C-alpha positions in Angstrom: -6.6 6.7 -10.8 -8.3 7.5 -14.2 -6.8 11.0 -14.1 -3.3 9.5 -13.9 -4.0 7.1 -16.7 -5.2 9.7 -19.1 -2.2 11.8 -18.2 0.0 8.9 -19.1 -1.7 8.3 -22.5 -1.3 12.0 -23.3 2.3 12.0 -22.2 3.1 9.2 -24.6 3.1 6.1 -22.3 3.6 3.0 -24.4 0.5 0.8 -25.1 2.5 -2.2 -26.1 2.8 -5.1 -23.6 5.8 -5.0 -21.2 8.6 -7.1 -22.6 8.3 -10.4 -20.9 12.0 -10.9 -20.3 12.4 -7.6 -18.4 12.8 -7.6 -14.6 11.1 -11.0 -14.1 12.5 -11.1 -10.5 10.4 -8.1 -9.4 8.6 -8.1 -6.1 5.3 -6.2 -6.2 4.5 -4.6 -2.8 1.3 -2.9 -4.0 -1.1 -5.5 -5.2 -4.4 -6.3 -3.7 -6.5 -9.5 -3.0 -10.2 -9.6 -2.3 -11.2 -12.5 0.0 -14.8 -13.8 -0.7 -15.8 -13.0 2.9 -14.6 -9.4 2.5 -16.3 -8.9 -0.8 -19.6 -10.1 0.7 -19.1 -7.8 3.7 -18.5 -4.7 1.5 -21.5 -5.4 -0.7 -23.8 -6.1 2.4 -22.6 -2.7 3.8 -23.7 -0.9 0.7 -20.6 -1.1 -1.4 -17.1 0.4 -1.2 -17.5 3.8 0.4 -15.9 5.7 -2.5 -18.4 4.3 -4.9 -15.8 2.3 -6.7 -16.8 -1.1 -7.9 -15.0 -4.2 -6.4 -13.1 -5.8 -9.2 -12.9 -9.6 -9.7 -9.9 -11.4 -8.3 -8.4 -14.9 -8.4 -5.0 -16.3 -7.9 -4.7 -17.1 -11.7 -5.6 -13.6 -12.7 -3.1 -12.1 -10.2 -0.3 -14.4 -11.5 -1.2 -13.5 -15.2 -0.9 -9.8 -14.4 2.4 -10.4 -12.5 3.8 -12.3 -15.4 2.9 -9.4 -17.7 4.7 -6.9 -15.5 7.7 -9.0 -14.8 6.8 -9.8 -11.2 8.0 -12.9 -9.4 6.3 -12.3 -6.1 3.2 -10.4 -5.2 2.7 -9.2 -1.6 -1.0 -9.0 -1.3 -3.2 -6.8 0.9 -6.8 -6.1 1.5 -7.4 -2.4 0.6 -9.7 0.3 1.8 -12.0 0.2 3.7 -10.8 -3.1 5.1 -12.5 -5.0 8.0 -13.5 -1.6 9.4 -16.3 -1.7 6.9 -18.2 -3.6 9.5 -17.5 -1.1 12.3 -15.4 -1.2 15.4 -17.0 -4.1 17.2 -17.0 -7.9 17.0 -18.1 -8.0 13.4 -15.0 -6.0 12.3 -12.8 -8.3 14.4 -14.3 -11.4 12.9 -13.9 -10.1 9.4 -10.2 -9.3 10.0 -9.6 -12.8 11.2 -11.5 -14.3 8.3 -9.5 -12.3 5.8 -6.2 -13.3 7.4 -7.0 -17.0 7.7 -8.2 -17.0 4.0 -5.0 -15.3 2.9 -2.9 -17.7 5.0 -4.6 -20.6 3.4 -4.5 -19.2 -0.2 -0.8 -18.3 -0.2 0.1 -21.8 1.0 -2.2 -23.7 -1.3 -0.1 -25.4 -3.9 3.4 -24.9 -5.2 2.7 -22.0 -7.5 0.8 -20.0 -4.8 3.6 -20.6 -2.3 6.2 -19.3 -4.8 4.2 -16.4 -6.1 2.4 -14.9 -3.1 3.1 -13.3 0.3 0.7 -11.0 2.2 0.1 -8.2 4.7 -2.4 -9.0 7.5 -5.7 -7.1 7.8 -6.6 -5.4 11.1 -10.0 -4.3 12.7 -10.7 -0.7 13.0 -8.1 1.1 15.1 -11.0 2.5 17.1 -11.1 -1.0 18.6 -7.7 -0.9 20.2 -8.0 -4.2 22.1 -9.2 -6.1 19.0 -6.5 -4.5 16.8 -3.7 -5.5 19.4 -5.0 -9.1 19.5 -5.0 -9.3 15.7 -1.5 -8.0 15.4 -0.3 -10.6 18.0 -2.2 -13.3 16.0 -0.7 -12.3 12.7 2.9 -12.4 13.9 2.6 -15.5 16.1 0.2 -17.6 14.1 0.6 -16.6 10.4 3.3 -15.9 7.8 2.1 -12.3 7.2 5.0 -9.9 6.4 3.3 -6.9 8.1 0.0 -5.3 8.8 -2.3 -3.0 6.8 -3.2 0.4 8.4 -5.8 2.7 7.0 -5.0 6.3 6.9 -8.2 7.1 8.8 -11.0 5.3 10.6 -14.4 7.0 10.8 -13.5 10.7 10.8 -10.2 10.3 12.7 -6.7 9.7 11.4 -5.0 6.4 12.3 -2.2 8.3 14.1 -4.7 10.1 16.3 -6.2 6.9 17.4 -3.3 5.1 19.1 0.4 5.4 19.8 0.0 2.2 21.7 -0.6 0.2 18.5 2.5 1.8 16.9 4.5 0.9 19.9 3.3 -2.7 19.7 4.1 -2.9 16.0 7.7 -1.6 16.8 8.1 -4.3 19.5 7.0 -6.9 17.0 9.2 -5.5 14.3 6.0 -5.1 12.3 5.9 -3.5 8.9 3.1 -0.9 8.8 1.6 -0.8 5.3 -0.6 2.3 4.8 -3.6 2.2 2.6 -5.6 5.3 1.9 -9.1 5.5 3.3 -11.7 8.2 2.9 -12.9 9.5 6.3 -16.6 9.8 6.9 -16.5 13.5 6.4 -16.7 15.3 4.1 -17.0 12.5 1.6 -19.1 9.8 3.2 -20.8 6.7 2.0 -24.0 8.7 1.3 -22.1 10.7 -1.3 -20.0 8.4 -3.6 -17.1 10.1 -5.2 -16.8 10.8 -8.9 -13.8 9.2 -10.6 -11.7 12.4 -10.7 -12.4 13.3 -7.0 -11.8 9.6 -6.0 -8.4 9.8 -7.6 -7.2 13.1 -6.2 -8.6 12.5 -2.7 -7.1 9.1 -2.3 -3.7 10.4 -3.5 -3.8 13.2 -0.9 -4.7 10.7 1.9 -1.3 9.1 1.4 0.2 12.3 2.7 -1.6 11.8 6.0 0.4 9.0 7.7 3.8 10.5 6.8 2.9 13.8 8.3 0.9 12.6 11.4 2.9 9.5 12.3 5.9 11.6 13.0 6.5 12.7 16.6 5.8 16.5 17.2 9.0 18.6 17.5 8.4 19.2 21.2 8.4 15.5 22.0 11.1 13.1 22.4 12.0 11.4 19.1 10.9 7.9 18.7 13.8 5.3 18.8 15.1 4.1 15.4 13.0 1.4 14.0 14.3 -1.9 12.7 11.7 -1.7 10.0 10.5 1.8 9.0 6.9 2.4 7.9 6.0 1.1 4.6 3.8 3.5 2.7 1.4 3.1 -0.2 2.1 5.2 -3.2 3.6 8.4 -2.7 0.5 10.5 -3.6 1.1 14.2 -2.8 4.0 13.5 -0.3 6.9 14.6 -2.5 5.0 17.9 -3.3 3.8 18.7 0.2 6.4 17.4 2.7 8.2 20.7 2.8 5.1 22.4 4.3 5.5 20.2 7.4 9.3 20.8 7.4 8.7 24.5 7.3 5.7 24.8 9.5 6.4 22.1 12.2 10.1 22.0 12.2 10.1 18.3 11.3 13.4 17.2 9.9 13.2 15.9 6.3 15.2 12.9 7.4 12.1 11.8 9.4 10.0 11.8 6.2 12.7 9.8 4.4 12.4 6.9 6.8 9.2 5.9 4.8 9.3 3.5 2.0 7.4 4.6 -1.1 6.1 2.5 -4.0 5.7 3.2 -7.7 2.2 2.0 -8.3 0.6 4.3 -10.9 3.3 6.9 -10.0 5.8 7.0 -12.8 4.8 10.1 -14.8 7.7 12.5 -15.4 6.5 14.8 -12.8 6.2 12.1 -10.2 9.6 10.7 -11.0 11.2 14.1 -10.7 9.4 14.5 -7.3 10.7 11.3 -6.0 14.2 11.9 -7.2 14.3 15.1 -5.1 12.5 13.8 -2.1 13.9 10.3 -1.3 16.9 7.9 -2.0 17.0 4.8 -4.1 17.0 2.5 -1.1 13.5 3.6 -0.1 11.6 2.8 -3.3 9.6 -0.3 -3.9 7.8 -1.6 -7.0 4.0 -1.7 -7.2 1.2 -2.1 -9.7 -2.2 -1.7 -7.8 -3.6 -4.8 -9.4 -6.6 -5.4 -9.7 -7.9 -1.9 -9.1 -5.8 -0.4 -11.9 -6.8 -1.2 -15.4 -4.4 -3.4 -17.4 -3.4 -0.6 -19.8 -2.7 1.7 -16.9 -0.4 -0.9 -15.3 1.3 -1.6 -18.5 1.9 2.1 -19.3 3.4 2.8 -15.9 5.6 -0.3 -15.7 6.8 0.5 -19.3 7.7 4.0 -18.3 9.5 2.8 -15.2 11.4 0.4 -17.4 12.3 3.3 -19.7 13.5 5.4 -16.8 15.6 2.6 -15.3 17.4 2.3 -18.7 18.6 5.9 -18.4 21.9 7.0 -16.8 20.0 8.6 -13.9 17.8 5.5 -13.6 20.5 3.0 -13.3 20.9 3.6 -9.5 17.2 3.1 -9.0 17.2 -0.6 -10.0 16.9 -1.5 -6.3 13.2 -0.7 -6.7 12.6 -4.0 -8.5 13.6 -6.4 -5.7 16.6 -5.6 -3.6 14.9 -3.1 -1.3 12.1 -5.5 -0.4 14.5 -8.4 0.3 16.6 -6.1 2.5 13.4 -5.0 4.4 12.0 -8.4 5.1 15.0 -10.6 5.0 14.3 -14.3 5.9 10.6 -13.6 6.5 10.2 -13.5 2.7 11.1 -17.2 2.6 12.7 -17.0 -0.8 
């Protein structure tokens, strides 16, 4: 993340606050929450595996940041490593349930929270298939969650390698899969915290993993069309590497374009150009990465997105602010 921020400052990103009247109806799909029970679990487990420090979080700080970036609704999620930080047994299951119950209570506590927050449910480690299936069922039968968070890897295995059964269940439930990058236990494990530059580049590449590996192999029958395509966290290296899979594995580019991509810390000129060539306006979502991104980083990237949307080419991308999310979730957003 630091690398991208420095690039932004060098590329002339604005340091002034985002104009408060611009795009006040935005819906932020890449914003995190840190339930107290989750923070405690991460700290007891030795800290975030990447070595990154957990930031502070409160509903009021999230709303202040949202106001600053013109956001009306923040769709919250617990990021990496998620409940899997406690392993693939009962402790992980319990933590997932505690995170989801806390989020459900928090987003429904008071008029302002009900208006400003929605959330994606957390899941146990996908290595615990039964526990994950039960939590998906709980999330969509007992809570108001809009979707579920899937880490790109669990232990040293990718999420896609662990279970097609879980993906089938999510399709049956019309669940939105929300990918969050996770560092596998190898080669960068807990015993070797990442430096900031390596942390930044490794996480960005992890976002390529689900797009590539969740697609069916060319020799298999294609999966049926989904009512809700996968929702991906920021585009990372995807716009720059997808053609390798297209060329080497004979995967149609249309399969990659089923994924939704967000703009969190991803609005540099090079990234915008990559997105323009890779996807279509109806597959872009707005994101900030609060509270893991620094305030000035979010301000610079949001300002740059505003600048781009004001250009002739950018006019057609205005759907990124709100309309695409509303179309994706429909009545479940409870607007």
